[in-house]
RODO-2510 file (C-alpha; in nm, 4 decimals, decimal comma):
residues 612
     n   res          X          Y          Z
     1     l    -4,7977    -6,3678     6,8702
     2     p    -5,0610    -6,5112     6,6050
     3     l    -5,1798    -6,2788     6,3763
     4     c    -5,5333    -6,5146     6,4314
     5     t    -5,6108    -6,8485     6,5502
     6     v    -5,8649    -7,1027     6,5074
     7     i    -6,1046    -7,2311     6,8371
     8     g    -6,2007    -7,5567     6,7900
     9     g    -6,2089    -7,5971     6,3962
    10     n    -6,5206    -7,3347     6,4076
    11     v    -6,4016    -7,0100     6,5380
    12     f    -6,2070    -6,7302     6,3746
    13     v    -6,0484    -6,4923     6,5994
    14     v    -5,8602    -6,2085     6,4609
    15     h    -5,7784    -5,7963     6,6085
    16     a    -5,9365    -5,6920     6,3127
    17     g    -6,1380    -5,8249     6,0237
    18     l    -6,1391    -5,9817     5,7091
    19     s    -5,9319    -5,8992     5,3641
    20     s    -5,9558    -5,7589     5,0293
    21     v    -5,7371    -6,0699     4,8872
    22     r    -5,9401    -6,3219     4,7730
    23     p    -5,9024    -6,5981     4,8364
    24     t    -5,8692    -6,5510     5,2094
    25     t    -5,7559    -6,8784     5,3337
    26     l    -5,5808    -7,0036     5,6298
    27     e    -5,3370    -7,1645     5,4470
    28     r    -5,2860    -6,8147     5,3186
    29     i    -5,2900    -6,6312     5,5921
    30     r    -5,0109    -6,9018     5,7468
    31     q    -4,7843    -6,7845     5,4751
    32     i    -4,7353    -6,4500     5,6425
    33     r    -4,4236    -6,4246     5,7460
    34     h    -4,5469    -6,1966     6,0733
    35     t    -4,2912    -6,3188     6,2696
    36     t    -3,9767    -6,2117     6,0939
    37     c    -4,0710    -5,8264     6,0602
    38     t    -4,3067    -5,5345     6,1070
    39     m    -4,6566    -5,5282     5,9608
    40     p    -4,5681    -5,2892     5,6002
    41     a    -4,6876    -4,9804     5,5937
    42     e    -4,7123    -4,9724     5,2157
    43     p    -4,8396    -5,2948     5,0949
    44     a    -4,5927    -5,4666     4,8494
    45     d    -4,7819    -5,7651     4,7444
    46     a    -5,1088    -5,9906     4,8222
    47     l    -4,9481    -6,1235     5,1084
    48     d    -4,8837    -5,7837     5,2731
    49     t    -5,2053    -5,6533     5,2044
    50     l    -5,3828    -5,9557     5,3863
    51     w    -5,1690    -5,8926     5,6748
    52     v    -5,2636    -5,5016     5,6638
    53     d    -5,6452    -5,5987     5,6601
    54     l    -5,5863    -5,8658     5,9093
    55     l    -5,4911    -5,6099     6,2045
    56     w    -5,7147    -5,2642     6,0247
    57     s    -6,0479    -5,3722     5,8729
    58     d    -6,3722    -5,3185     6,0032
    59     p    -6,6840    -5,4676     5,9229
    60     q    -6,9853    -5,2960     5,6962
    61     d    -7,3825    -5,3367     5,6955
    62     e    -7,3597    -5,2826     5,2996
    63     r    -7,2801    -5,5793     5,0666
    64     g    -6,8956    -5,5726     4,9050
    65     l    -6,5646    -5,3569     5,0027
    66     q    -6,5013    -4,9966     5,0669
    67     e    -6,1757    -4,8020     5,1334
    68     s    -6,1563    -4,7568     5,5261
    69     s    -6,1565    -4,4354     5,6966
    70     r    -5,8664    -4,5283     5,9093
    71     g    -5,6078    -4,5014     5,6193
    72     a    -5,5530    -4,8794     5,6394
    73     g    -5,7289    -5,1778     5,5751
    74     v    -6,1144    -5,1701     5,4217
    75     e    -6,4485    -5,2180     5,5648
    76     f    -6,6032    -5,5808     5,4109
    77     g    -6,9922    -5,6370     5,4026
    78     p    -7,2050    -5,9529     5,4551
    79     d    -7,0866    -6,1226     5,1208
    80     v    -6,7342    -6,1105     5,1869
    81     t    -6,7788    -6,2683     5,4956
    82     s    -6,9666    -6,5296     5,3637
    83     a    -6,7352    -6,6019     5,0625
    84     f    -6,4828    -6,6370     5,3716
    85     f    -6,6617    -6,9280     5,5136
    86     k    -6,7010    -7,0920     5,2055
    87     d    -6,3275    -7,0796     5,1331
    88     n    -6,2204    -7,2147     5,4804
    89     p    -6,5257    -7,5014     5,5506
    90     g    -6,5640    -7,5328     5,9339
    91     i    -6,5889    -7,1661     5,9894
    92     k    -6,8928    -7,0912     6,1479
    93     l    -6,8007    -6,7742     6,3689
    94     i    -6,5789    -6,4965     6,3401
    95     i    -6,4550    -6,2903     6,7090
    96     r    -6,2983    -5,9436     6,6126
    97     s    -6,2143    -5,6758     6,8103
    98     h    -6,0277    -5,3282     6,7202
    99     n    -6,2794    -5,0875     6,8042
   100     v    -6,5508    -4,9991     7,0832
   101     p    -6,9186    -5,1105     7,0116
   102     e    -7,1798    -4,8945     7,0387
   103     q    -7,3497    -5,0045     7,2937
   104     g    -7,2502    -5,2384     7,5575
   105     g    -6,8822    -5,4817     7,5950
   106     y    -6,9716    -5,7051     7,2323
   107     q    -7,1780    -5,6170     6,9087
   108     r    -7,2956    -5,8524     6,6211
   109     h    -7,2739    -5,8390     6,2904
   110     h    -7,3660    -5,9908     5,9575
   111     y    -7,6153    -6,1854     6,0880
   112     n    -7,4646    -6,3108     6,4193
   113     r    -7,1858    -6,3990     6,1974
   114     v    -6,9508    -6,2049     6,3515
   115     i    -6,8998    -6,0246     6,6876
   116     t    -6,6976    -5,7394     6,8086
   117     l    -6,5901    -5,8384     7,0959
   118     f    -6,4048    -5,5649     7,3595
   119     s    -6,2946    -5,6608     7,7276
   120     a    -6,1324    -5,3013     7,8674
   121     s    -6,3999    -5,1384     7,9800
   122     n    -6,3771    -4,7540     8,0012
   123     y    -6,1153    -4,7838     7,7429
   124     c    -5,8163    -4,5601     7,7997
   125     g    -5,9882    -4,4629     8,1430
   126     d    -6,2602    -4,2528     7,9969
   127     y    -6,4308    -4,3916     7,7204
   128     g    -6,7046    -4,5214     7,9542
   129     n    -6,7629    -4,8589     7,7856
   130     k    -6,8659    -5,1485     7,9066
   131     g    -6,6569    -5,4917     7,8616
   132     a    -6,7732    -5,8192     7,7772
   133     v    -6,6106    -6,1777     7,7078
   134     l    -6,7771    -6,4979     7,5757
   135     v    -6,7751    -6,8302     7,7234
   136     f    -6,7995    -7,1321     7,5709
   137     d    -6,9468    -7,4844     7,6388
   138     g    -6,7416    -7,8064     7,5088
   139     l    -7,1142    -7,9809     7,5064
   140     t    -7,2665    -7,6592     7,2682
   141     f    -6,9681    -7,5836     7,1309
   142     p    -7,0039    -7,3293     6,9331
   143     s    -7,2509    -7,1731     7,0928
   144     y    -7,1856    -6,9034     7,3608
   145     e    -7,2731    -6,6974     7,6194
   146     a    -7,2060    -6,3560     7,6499
   147     y    -7,1045    -6,1587     7,9848
   148     e    -7,0654    -5,7938     8,0665
   149     y    -6,8894    -5,5870     8,2975
   150     y    -6,7233    -5,2661     8,4100
   151     a    -6,4326    -5,3078     8,6080
   152     p    -6,3510    -5,0958     8,8951
   153     p    -6,0221    -4,8929     8,8798
   154     l    -5,7472    -5,0637     9,0309
   155     e    -5,6872    -4,8858     9,3680
   156     l    -6,0748    -5,0218     9,4090
   157     v    -5,9794    -5,3821     9,3319
   158     a    -5,6669    -5,3749     9,5632
   159     g    -5,9547    -5,3081     9,8333
   160     l    -6,1579    -5,5492     9,6980
   161     v    -5,8670    -5,7896     9,7045
   162     a    -5,7891    -5,7077    10,0504
   163     q    -6,1526    -5,7848    10,1482
   164     e    -6,1376    -6,1003     9,9790
   165     k    -6,4881    -6,0002     9,8323
   166     t    -6,6070    -6,2437     9,5309
   167     v    -6,6560    -6,1999     9,1764
   168     q    -7,0212    -6,0718     9,2189
   169     d    -6,9243    -5,8347     9,4314
   170     w    -6,6618    -5,6739     9,1666
   171     l    -6,9350    -5,7063     8,9582
   172     a    -7,2138    -5,4753     9,1776
   173     l    -6,9497    -5,2294     9,2368
   174     g    -6,8315    -5,1750     8,8650
   175     e    -7,2083    -5,1525     8,7411
   176     k    -7,2975    -4,8891     9,0354
   177     l    -6,9654    -4,7272     8,9270
   178     y    -7,0948    -4,7336     8,5500
   179     t    -7,4741    -4,5654     8,6311
   180     a    -7,3046    -4,3209     8,8876
   181     g    -7,0644    -4,1936     8,6643
   182     q    -7,2045    -4,1420     8,3551
   183     e    -7,2695    -3,7938     8,3341
   184     e    -6,9416    -3,6795     8,4189
   185     l    -6,7831    -3,9916     8,1845
   186     e    -6,9654    -3,8312     7,9196
   187     e    -6,8442    -3,5038     7,9688
   188     t    -6,4685    -3,6660     8,0196
   189     i    -6,4981    -3,8135     7,6896
   190     w    -6,6309    -3,5222     7,4826
   191     a    -6,3351    -3,3344     7,6304
   192     k    -6,1268    -3,6517     7,4914
   193     e    -6,2618    -3,5349     7,1009
   194     v    -6,2648    -3,2484     7,0981
   195     q    -5,8661    -3,2689     7,1575
   196     r    -5,8481    -3,5228     6,8970
   197     l    -6,1178    -3,3340     6,6501
   198     t    -5,8701    -2,9697     6,7337
   199     v    -5,5420    -3,1734     6,6400
   200     i    -5,6898    -3,3087     6,3012
   201     l    -5,8115    -2,9910     6,2013
   202     v    -5,5107    -2,8349     6,2211
   203     e    -5,2695    -3,1301     6,0582
   204     s    -5,5564    -3,0332     5,7800
   205     k    -5,5939    -2,6461     5,7327
   206     p    -5,4729    -2,6594     5,3987
   207     d    -5,7850    -2,9020     5,2798
   208     l    -5,9855    -2,7016     5,4475
   209     l    -5,9016    -2,3854     5,2991
   210     k    -5,8725    -2,5184     4,9321
   211     q    -6,2036    -2,6881     5,0334
   212     l    -6,3497    -2,3504     5,1127
   213     r    -6,2466    -2,1934     4,8384
   214     k    -6,4174    -2,4794     4,5823
   215     v    -6,7869    -2,4855     4,7835
   216     t    -6,7769    -2,1009     4,8508
   217     g    -6,5768    -1,9515     4,5213
   218     g    -6,3756    -1,8025     4,7528
   219     k    -6,6421    -1,6332     5,0369
   220     y    -6,5205    -1,6346     5,4176
   221     e    -6,8419    -1,6405     5,5805
   222     v    -7,0160    -1,9247     5,5463
   223     d    -7,3501    -2,0663     5,7628
   224     f    -7,3367    -2,4007     5,9770
   225     v    -7,4782    -2,6335     5,6834
   226     t    -7,1882    -2,5217     5,4699
   227     w    -6,9367    -2,5539     5,7594
   228     q    -7,0211    -2,8984     5,8116
   229     y    -7,0326    -2,9782     5,4966
   230     i    -6,6614    -2,8502     5,4221
   231     m    -6,5701    -2,9930     5,7743
   232     t    -6,7136    -3,3973     5,6838
   233     a    -6,5529    -3,3854     5,3546
   234     v    -6,2449    -3,3190     5,4814
   235     l    -6,2379    -3,4641     5,8133
   236     g    -6,4802    -3,7032     5,7825
   237     s    -6,8211    -3,8141     5,9043
   238     a    -6,7388    -3,9777     6,2418
   239     w    -6,7239    -3,6721     6,4624
   240     n    -7,0298    -3,4764     6,5954
   241     f    -7,0237    -3,1581     6,4036
   242     r    -7,3232    -2,9811     6,6020
   243     k    -7,2046    -3,0249     6,9036
   244     a    -6,8502    -2,9079     6,8189
   245     w    -7,0307    -2,5967     6,6464
   246     d    -7,1978    -2,5315     7,0167
   247     h    -6,8395    -2,6112     7,2001
   248     w    -6,6742    -2,3441     7,0060
   249     e    -6,9631    -2,1096     7,0265
   250     l    -6,9729    -2,0381     6,6350
   251     g    -7,3335    -1,8759     6,6827
   252     r    -7,6618    -1,9938     6,5859
   253     k    -7,7193    -2,2675     6,3776
   254     t    -8,0263    -2,1137     6,2085
   255     g    -7,9901    -1,8064     6,0633
   256     g    -7,5746    -1,7873     6,1672
   257     v    -7,2449    -1,7138     5,9797
   258     v    -6,8946    -1,7926     6,1025
   259     n    -6,5964    -1,6616     5,9229
   260     f    -6,4272    -2,0010     5,8213
   261     v    -6,0724    -1,7934     5,7633
   262     d    -6,1288    -1,7026     6,0945
   263     f    -6,2167    -2,0041     6,2590
   264     l    -5,9386    -2,2090     6,1127
   265     s    -5,6952    -1,9166     6,2937
   266     r    -5,8029    -1,9560     6,6116
   267     f    -5,6153    -2,2902     6,6121
   268     t    -5,2654    -2,3234     6,5983
   269     v    -4,9721    -2,5627     6,6533
   270     c    -4,6689    -2,4455     6,7923
   271     l    -4,3126    -2,5564     6,9852
   272     r    -4,3091    -2,4715     7,3750
   273     n    -3,9413    -2,4610     7,3354
   274     e    -3,9326    -2,0869     7,2010
   275     a    -3,5630    -2,1570     7,0368
   276     y    -3,7512    -2,4175     6,8433
   277     m    -3,9882    -2,1695     6,6697
   278     s    -3,7028    -1,9656     6,5710
   279     f    -3,7336    -2,1092     6,2535
   280     k    -4,0406    -1,9348     6,1302
   281     y    -3,8705    -1,5831     6,0829
   282     k    -3,6194    -1,7153     5,8664
   283     a    -3,8901    -1,9664     5,6427
   284     i    -4,0870    -1,6196     5,5631
   285     f    -3,7329    -1,4528     5,4915
   286     t    -3,6386    -1,6908     5,2264
   287     a    -3,9947    -1,7106     5,1160
   288     f    -4,0019    -1,3705     5,0090
   289     n    -3,6280    -1,2854     4,9475
   290     h    -3,6534    -1,2708     4,5864
   291     l    -3,9099    -0,9766     4,5640
   292     m    -3,6373    -0,7864     4,7255
   293     s    -3,3484    -0,8206     4,4618
   294     l    -3,5730    -0,6766     4,1816
   295     e    -3,5132    -0,3836     4,0426
   296     t    -3,8759    -0,2238     3,9433
   297     s    -4,0500     0,0879     3,8646
   298     l    -4,4027     0,1494     4,0119
   299     e    -4,5548     0,0577     3,7124
   300     d    -4,3672    -0,2814     3,6362
   301     t    -4,4229    -0,3329     4,0083
   302     a    -4,7876    -0,3090     3,9819
   303     s    -4,8060    -0,5463     3,6317
   304     m    -4,6525    -0,8251     3,8125
   305     f    -4,9561    -0,8199     4,0297
   306     d    -5,2845    -0,7093     3,8255
   307     t    -5,1605    -0,8433     3,5112
   308     d    -5,4752    -0,7685     3,3130
   309     g    -5,4185    -0,4587     3,4137
   310     d    -5,7989    -0,3795     3,5726
   311     g    -5,6966    -0,2327     3,8774
   312     q    -5,7669    -0,4959     4,1049
   313     v    -5,5701    -0,8529     4,1848
   314     t    -5,7321    -1,1702     4,1898
   315     v    -5,6273    -1,4652     4,3878
   316     e    -5,5630    -1,6165     4,0582
   317     e    -5,3251    -1,3601     3,9863
   318     l    -5,1467    -1,3275     4,3471
   319     c    -5,1041    -1,6970     4,2980
   320     s    -4,9722    -1,6638     3,9395
   321     a    -4,7416    -1,4016     4,0433
   322     m    -4,5907    -1,5841     4,3437
   323     r    -4,4855    -1,8535     4,0915
   324     k    -4,3056    -1,6630     3,8336
   325     l    -4,1240    -1,4905     4,1594
   326     n    -4,0141    -1,8170     4,2522
   327     a    -4,1370    -1,7518     4,6392
   328     d    -3,9649    -2,0457     4,7898
   329     m    -4,2926    -2,2201     4,9328
   330     t    -4,5129    -2,4921     4,8359
   331     e    -4,8584    -2,4683     4,6917
   332     a    -5,0199    -2,5780     5,0155
   333     q    -4,8551    -2,3320     5,2102
   334     l    -4,9321    -2,0728     4,9015
   335     e    -5,3394    -2,1837     4,9448
   336     s    -5,2646    -2,0825     5,3188
   337     l    -5,1155    -1,7360     5,3116
   338     i    -5,3090    -1,6087     5,0185
   339     h    -5,6149    -1,6398     5,2639
   340     v    -5,3978    -1,4056     5,4486
   341     f    -5,3467    -1,1545     5,2087
   342     f    -5,7113    -1,1072     5,1115
   343     r    -5,8603    -1,0742     5,4572
   344     g    -6,1282    -0,8091     5,4735
   345     q    -6,0813    -0,7548     5,0917
   346     t    -6,4234    -0,8195     4,9233
   347     a    -6,5528    -0,6656     4,5342
   348     g    -6,9045    -0,8219     4,4971
   349     g    -6,8131    -1,1042     4,6960
   350     v    -6,5452    -1,2043     4,4622
   351     l    -6,1916    -1,1866     4,6771
   352     t    -5,9541    -0,8945     4,5343
   353     l    -5,7059    -0,6405     4,6066
   354     a    -5,5607    -0,2998     4,4903
   355     p    -5,1810    -0,3860     4,3299
   356     h    -5,0602    -0,1319     4,5633
   357     e    -5,1870    -0,2519     4,8761
   358     c    -5,0402    -0,6551     4,7461
   359     l    -4,7482    -0,5058     4,7126
   360     s    -4,7402    -0,3273     5,0509
   361     r    -4,8304    -0,6907     5,2326
   362     f    -4,5333    -0,8289     5,0784
   363     v    -4,3436    -0,5795     5,1897
   364     s    -4,4706    -0,5774     5,5712
   365     l    -4,3536    -0,9540     5,5492
   366     m    -3,9986    -0,8879     5,4227
   367     k    -3,9595    -0,6067     5,6795
   368     c    -4,0607    -0,8044     5,9280
   369     a    -3,8469    -1,1119     5,8963
   370     q    -3,5535    -0,9169     5,8379
   371     e    -3,5404    -0,6983     6,1680
   372     t    -3,6521    -0,9938     6,3661
   373     s    -3,4210    -1,2579     6,2526
   374     g    -3,1580    -1,0567     6,1117
   375     c    -3,1161    -1,2221     5,8050
   376     g    -2,9901    -1,0376     5,4625
   377     s    -2,7847    -0,8258     5,3852
   378     v    -2,7307    -0,4397     5,3221
   379     q    -2,4458    -0,3313     5,0965
   380     r    -2,1889    -0,1221     5,2002
   381     s    -2,1506     0,0824     5,5431
   382     a    -2,5381     0,1536     5,4610
   383     a    -2,5869    -0,1522     5,7225
   384     p    -2,4548     0,0418     6,0254
   385     a    -2,6908     0,3500     5,9293
   386     l    -3,0059     0,1119     5,8936
   387     r    -2,9278    -0,0426     6,2886
   388     q    -2,8487     0,2613     6,4392
   389     m    -3,1694     0,4500     6,2867
   390     r    -3,4047     0,1973     6,2648
   391     e    -3,6061     0,4354     6,5317
   392     v    -3,6111     0,6733     6,2684
   393     f    -3,6959     0,5068     5,9962
   394     n    -4,0260     0,4130     6,2210
   395     a    -4,0367     0,7751     6,2903
   396     i    -4,0592     0,8855     5,9176
   397     g    -4,3103     0,5933     5,7964
   398     q    -4,5472     0,7292     6,0946
   399     a    -4,5065     1,0749     5,9923
   400     i    -4,6102     0,9428     5,6819
   401     a    -4,8616     0,7740     5,7809
   402     r    -4,9956     1,0504     5,9431
   403     t    -4,9710     1,2959     5,6631
   404     p    -5,3220     1,4438     5,5561
   405     a    -5,5070     1,2582     5,2509
   406     d    -5,8048     1,2922     5,0425
   407     t    -6,0293     1,1324     5,3438
   408     p    -6,0099     1,0650     5,7066
   409     m    -6,0471     0,6995     5,5772
   410     t    -5,7892     0,6800     5,2940
   411     p    -5,5404     0,3106     5,3564
   412     t    -5,2024     0,3330     5,5198
   413     a    -5,1139     0,1637     5,2210
   414     d    -5,2533     0,4140     4,9660
   415     r    -5,0755     0,7380     5,1470
   416     f    -4,7063     0,5552     5,1345
   417     h    -4,7880     0,4803     4,7177
   418     a    -4,9506     0,8428     4,6812
   419     l    -4,6186     1,0314     4,8287
   420     f    -4,4269     0,8140     4,6383
   421     d    -4,5649     0,9378     4,3057
   422     e    -4,5236     1,2799     4,4466
   423     l    -4,1945     1,2423     4,4814
   424     d    -4,1355     1,0966     4,1933
   425     e    -4,0960     1,4398     4,0250
   426     d    -3,9643     1,2993     3,7185
   427     d    -4,2352     0,9810     3,6681
   428     s    -3,9677     0,7875     3,5923
   429     g    -4,0912     0,4943     3,8569
   430     f    -3,7716     0,5413     4,0524
   431     i    -3,6947     0,8337     4,3360
   432     e    -3,3279     0,9877     4,3143
   433     i    -3,1669     1,0451     4,6056
   434     e    -3,2158     1,4285     4,6293
   435     e    -3,5874     1,3829     4,5300
   436     m    -3,6671     1,1984     4,8257
   437     v    -3,4516     1,4305     5,0400
   438     s    -3,6119     1,7170     4,9195
   439     g    -3,9380     1,5626     4,9435
   440     l    -3,9375     1,3726     5,3102
   441     w    -3,7676     1,6946     5,4100
   442     k    -4,0983     1,8947     5,3275
   443     l    -4,3271     1,6187     5,5425
   444     p    -4,4983     1,7842     5,8731
   445     g    -4,3413     1,6725     6,1466
   446     i    -3,9549     1,5682     5,9924
   447     q    -3,7422     1,8400     6,1003
   448     e    -3,8416     1,8214     6,4595
   449     l    -3,7295     1,4236     6,4712
   450     e    -3,4754     1,3443     6,6780
   451     l    -3,1807     1,0653     6,6550
   452     a    -3,1301     0,7864     6,8730
   453     n    -2,8461     0,9701     7,0909
   454     q    -3,1500     1,2447     7,1235
   455     e    -2,9191     1,4593     6,8173
   456     k    -3,1853     1,6427     6,5795
   457     l    -3,2582     1,5297     6,2354
   458     t    -3,0698     1,7108     5,9687
   459     k    -3,0915     1,7043     5,6190
   460     e    -2,7078     1,5939     5,5678
   461     k    -2,8181     1,2948     5,8157
   462     l    -3,1578     1,2157     5,5919
   463     s    -2,9461     1,2316     5,3292
   464     e    -2,7484     0,9372     5,4484
   465     i    -3,0949     0,7833     5,5499
   466     a    -3,2054     0,8156     5,1827
   467     q    -2,8702     0,6090     5,0825
   468     a    -2,9035     0,3603     5,3210
   469     i    -3,2627     0,3210     5,1842
   470     d    -3,1129     0,2213     4,8273
   471     h    -3,0791    -0,1307     4,9245
   472     n    -2,9154    -0,2651     4,6008
   473     g    -2,6652     0,0510     4,5762
   474     s    -2,8359     0,1843     4,2121
   475     g    -2,8277     0,5308     4,3281
   476     t    -3,2332     0,5305     4,3222
   477     v    -3,4869     0,4398     4,5228
   478     s    -3,7560     0,1826     4,4026
   479     l    -4,0891     0,1481     4,5471
   480     m    -4,0315    -0,1733     4,7334
   481     e    -3,7231    -0,0095     4,8963
   482     f    -3,9081     0,2573     5,0004
   483     l    -4,1929     0,0826     5,1453
   484     f    -3,9460    -0,1683     5,3009
   485     a    -3,7561     0,0996     5,4832
   486     l    -3,9983     0,3164     5,5685
   487     q    -4,3753     0,1703     5,5858
   488     v    -4,5466     0,0941     5,9108
   489     d    -4,6025    -0,3213     5,9443
   490     d    -4,9583    -0,4161     5,8675
   491     i    -5,0380    -0,8086     5,8230
   492     a    -4,6400    -0,9229     5,8910
   493     d    -4,6773    -1,1043     6,2358
   494     t    -4,9952    -1,2656     6,0859
   495     a    -4,8829    -1,4202     5,7459
   496     v    -4,5076    -1,5137     5,9778
   497     d    -4,7565    -1,7235     6,2211
   498     v    -4,9834    -1,8704     5,9230
   499     l    -4,6490    -2,0184     5,7694
   500     a    -4,4887    -2,1478     6,0618
   501     d    -4,7964    -2,2621     6,1488
   502     n    -4,8216    -2,4638     5,8047
   503     i    -4,4862    -2,6178     5,8363
   504     l    -4,5230    -2,7347     6,1856
   505     s    -4,8477    -2,9132     6,1167
   506     v    -4,7060    -3,1053     5,8311
   507     l    -4,4203    -3,2165     6,0610
   508     l    -4,7214    -3,2817     6,3375
   509     r    -4,8902    -3,4744     6,1270
   510     h    -4,5609    -3,7501     6,0516
   511     r    -4,4289    -3,7214     6,3976
   512     s    -4,4383    -4,0971     6,4469
   513     s    -4,2828    -4,1449     6,1296
   514     v    -4,0122    -3,9010     6,1451
   515     a    -3,9689    -3,9572     6,5418
   516     a    -3,9547    -4,3756     6,4373
   517     v    -3,7322    -4,2959     6,1488
   518     s    -3,4869    -4,1453     6,3962
   519     h    -3,4649    -4,3829     6,6618
   520     l    -3,3115    -4,6387     6,4031
   521     y    -3,0471    -4,3397     6,3307
   522     d    -3,0057    -4,3315     6,7369
   523     k    -2,7525    -4,6152     6,7945
   524     e    -2,6920    -4,5383     7,1421
   525     v    -3,0597    -4,5060     7,2324
   526     s    -2,9493    -4,1468     7,3241
   527     g    -3,3103    -3,9750     7,2290
   528     t    -3,0985    -3,7634     6,9920
   529     v    -2,9539    -3,7973     6,6301
   530     s    -2,7063    -3,5806     6,4743
   531     m    -2,8427    -3,2686     6,2612
   532     n    -2,7532    -3,4355     5,9169
   533     d    -2,9196    -3,7750     5,9874
   534     f    -3,2235    -3,5403     6,1254
   535     r    -3,2127    -3,3488     5,8099
   536     k    -3,2117    -3,6782     5,6008
   537     v    -3,5059    -3,8107     5,7683
   538     l    -3,6821    -3,4337     5,6904
   539     e    -3,5985    -3,4833     5,3200
   540     a    -3,6639    -3,8570     5,2716
   541     l    -4,0209    -3,7796     5,4181
   542     n    -4,0536    -3,4800     5,1840
   543     a    -4,0097    -3,7120     4,9016
   544     c    -4,2631    -3,9513     5,0244
   545     i    -4,5653    -3,6833     5,0799
   546     e    -4,4398    -3,4622     4,7349
   547     e    -4,7734    -3,5359     4,5494
   548     t    -4,9686    -3,4524     4,8352
   549     m    -4,8015    -3,0519     4,7914
   550     h    -4,8314    -3,0732     5,2283
   551     n    -4,4676    -3,0330     5,2265
   552     w    -4,1389    -2,8359     5,2149
   553     s    -3,9530    -2,6492     5,0713
   554     q    -3,5496    -2,7692     5,1000
   555     s    -3,5028    -2,4191     5,2918
   556     q    -3,7596    -2,4556     5,5505
   557     i    -3,6083    -2,8069     5,6272
   558     d    -3,2983    -2,6645     5,6895
   559     c    -3,4609    -2,3655     5,8677
   560     l    -3,6077    -2,6403     6,0904
   561     c    -3,2872    -2,7957     6,1541
   562     e    -3,1098    -2,5161     6,2052
   563     a    -3,4087    -2,4205     6,5171
   564     f    -3,4167    -2,7889     6,7146
   565     n    -2,9708    -2,7745     6,6717
   566     t    -2,8128    -2,7913     7,0244
   567     g    -2,4086    -2,8414     6,9428
   568     g    -2,4911    -3,0672     6,6155
   569     r    -2,7083    -3,2754     6,7591
   570     i    -3,1146    -3,2834     6,7579
   571     e    -3,2648    -3,4045     7,0694
   572     y    -3,6165    -3,4965     6,8594
   573     s    -3,7761    -3,6974     7,1585
   574     m    -3,7801    -3,3372     7,2827
   575     v    -3,8788    -3,1496     6,9974
   576     f    -4,2293    -3,3756     6,9614
   577     d    -4,2906    -3,3727     7,3109
   578     s    -4,2534    -2,9954     7,2809
   579     f    -4,5646    -2,9737     7,0512
   580     e    -4,8558    -2,8142     7,1376
   581     v    -5,2240    -2,7412     6,9432
   582     v    -5,3365    -2,4033     7,0868
   583     d    -5,7155    -2,2582     7,0873
   584     g    -5,6231    -1,8818     6,9954
   585     l    -5,9212    -1,8253     7,2433
   586     r    -5,9216    -2,0926     7,5041
   587     p    -5,5631    -2,1354     7,5322
   588     e    -5,6293    -2,3126     7,8461
   589     q    -5,6803    -2,5776     7,7307
   590     a    -5,3940    -2,6120     7,4874
   591     v    -5,3134    -3,0314     7,3752
   592     s    -4,9895    -3,1344     7,4874
   593     m    -4,8509    -3,4034     7,2159
   594     k    -4,5921    -3,5033     7,4833
   595     g    -4,6312    -3,8851     7,4867
   596     r    -4,9276    -3,8761     7,1901
   597     n    -4,8425    -4,1379     6,9294
   598     s    -5,0149    -4,1528     6,6143
   599     v    -4,8920    -4,3877     6,2730
   600     v    -5,0344    -4,2017     6,0263
   601     y    -5,0848    -4,3996     5,6910
   602     s    -5,1232    -4,2877     5,3281
   603     p    -5,4951    -4,3549     5,2299
   604     i    -5,4659    -4,7532     5,0495
   605     s    -5,7229    -4,7941     4,7946
   606     p    -5,8649    -5,2074     4,8808
   607     p    -5,7922    -5,3403     4,5326
   608     v    -5,9124    -5,6348     4,5056
   609     l    -5,6430    -5,9588     4,4368
   610     e    -5,7391    -6,2726     4,2346
   611     g    -5,5000    -6,5507     4,3291
   612     g    -5,1398    -6,5081     4,4114
***
């Protein structure tokens, strides 16, 4: 197909619009080798840029050029149109399409010198728009007549043909359907817009959280104006956020507030195939495994997070500690998890967390990941004991949680840390095995506990359990080992889901690119590629998007490949068809990504190129 055409030497017809390349002449357009390769996603020279602009640009009312919100092409003003006419003598009119007109089937721009003409009425079956055609007469060319219409559905067209109805009958029926169905069509159009908004919201969560911190300083509760400002800054101004606020039932626009983090948390991306989702526990394990190998005292453990020693861990201190610990995650993933750690923890409007609570939440993640995925290892003969006595570990943990505290409202994490201090009789920062056995044996209800085989817990068996808790075989138990074995889980499941959501959202955002490159490896067009080839595709994508910080670690790529693997092959088409975007409060409205193709371009600045 041609990139453009000229009618009668006066009318320039193109899909989208004009270019940032100057001068844009018909001669230069003819130099584009559009029949030998596909349009470049990243223009390498002036001809490439011209090619992209012809297929992606849009007219604007303002003079000059602006970067397009589409991520490709430009928005061009009336002065750019005038320059094009000057560079191409004889051209008097530009006809383009590319987007549904605001009203009717066509729209005039730039003093009637540019026309958006859209022939597809009721676009995609749910836009409810009219279509239009332009008719030229040889005697009055390039003057034209515009005709708008609303085409009946194909099933009704078949009946009209069978009844030998005239064109006027077709038009009359279309107009009747257009008038009668507007309310229903508006509802359908809005439902489609909500689906698209939900998908782009999930794809942009890290950016939204970053913008939240920038605008509010870390406060979670925002009013409608602030919420709309954050959403617009990240997602663009094309969405009806006032209507979306009401649709999601976020409260009153005046005087009402919404917890922005909780709002984002209700929207997640998942894979319908549960086997594919197995990656998430291994991913959280590899992210925090380094913590469990540290042999530190209670004092050292606290100082890792509370670097200034003021008794509170701030967002900046936690981020710094995570980086020093070489946590296996990207900056965007860290940004997402930070909000999970600090949920419900504020002091004077500033996000803070007590050091022991911070450590407890880390260990909760490790415990959940290891127990669910079977990752990691425990030295010597302790492993069978851990597996057999998991229920006893939990029972002891529940007994500690029930231990009377200073006040009934004392947090569970405080009780575990207070008990550790009490068992550490020599104040070494570590618990000797004998200290631990002696202290636990005195707790209320411990001596009444039963093992899985219905036997009563004995002091000898408790000693065996204490040795099993000594994860690294040092002869002492650190605070992290103590919490890992006995602490009752807190935020683990939430954090696991947040990290998994972040990993999958990157794949969701770039699914079309990954599918297209996988198809190149799929020589037999079987819908499958080898696991090694799929890993190469993900690694190549990761290299391209690394600067955005919305990428993966290498271990996360490995986790995805292993989860998707079936006998050394990955059915990439089934993986992408399995994607769903879910509103947790309205799961029945889940958006299936099956059959949805979305090409994502990196933002392209519209350079003004002179000459060649």
